[in-house]
C-alpha positions in Angstrom: -14.7 15.3 0.6 -11.2 14.5 -0.7 -10.2 18.1 -0.8 -11.6 18.6 2.7 -9.6 15.8 4.1 -6.3 17.0 2.4 -7.1 20.6 3.3 -7.5 19.6 7.0 -3.9 18.3 7.2 -1.5 20.3 9.3 1.0 22.2 7.1 3.8 20.3 8.8 2.4 16.9 7.7 4.3 16.0 4.5 3.8 12.2 4.5 0.4 11.2 5.7 -0.5 7.6 5.9 -3.1 6.5 3.3 -5.5 4.2 5.2 -8.4 3.3 2.9 -10.1 0.4 1.3 -8.1 -1.2 -1.5 -10.5 0.0 -4.1 -10.1 3.6 -2.9 -6.3 3.3 -3.0 -6.4 1.8 -6.4 -8.7 4.6 -7.7 -5.8 6.9 -6.7 -8.0 9.9 -6.0 -6.4 10.6 -2.6 -2.9 9.9 -3.8 -3.4 12.2 -6.8 -4.7 15.0 -4.6 -1.9 14.5 -2.0 0.7 14.8 -4.8 -1.0 18.0 -6.1 -0.7 19.4 -2.6 3.1 18.6 -2.6 2.8 15.6 -0.3 3.8 12.0 -0.6 1.7 9.3 1.0 2.9 6.6 3.3 1.6 3.4 1.7 2.9 0.0 0.9 1.4 -3.4 0.1 2.1 -4.8 3.6 0.5 -1.7 5.0 -2.6 -2.2 2.8 -2.8 -5.8 3.8 -3.0 -4.8 7.4 -5.7 -2.2 6.6 -7.6 -4.9 4.6 -7.4 -7.3 7.6 -8.7 -4.6 9.9 -11.6 -3.7 7.6 -12.6 -7.3 7.1 -12.5 -7.8 10.8 -14.9 -5.0 11.3 -17.2 -6.3 8.6 -17.1 -9.8 10.2 -17.9 -8.5 13.7 -14.5 -9.4 15.1 -14.4 -9.0 18.9 -13.0 -5.7 20.2 -9.7 -7.1 21.5 -8.9 -8.6 18.1 -9.8 -5.3 16.4 -7.4 -3.5 18.7 -4.7 -6.0 17.8 -5.5 -5.5 14.1 -5.3 -1.7 14.6 -2.0 -2.1 16.3 -0.7 -4.0 13.3 -1.8 -1.2 11.0 0.0 1.4 13.2 3.2 -0.8 13.2 3.0 -1.1 9.4 2.7 2.7 9.2 5.7 3.2 11.4 7.7 0.6 9.4 6.8 2.2 6.1 7.7 5.6 7.4 11.1 4.4 8.5 11.9 2.8 5.2 10.7 5.5 2.9 13.2 8.0 1.3 
């Protein structure tokens, strides 16, 4: 599954955002495969905190409008991390 996901990336995508559960990120399986493919992930602790909030909201049955707001915060965190990365 990991190889399929990384293999499906467009060749022009050099810094994909790593949006996953904290446990998946900590296992580093996607990060390692991204690095082997010559890519660097977009990830930061603030971004992960936004992803965690979104996933917890889904699990808690958060109303749709709040989920959209949480998703917007994830997207903003991706943009911010992408701007500050080398």
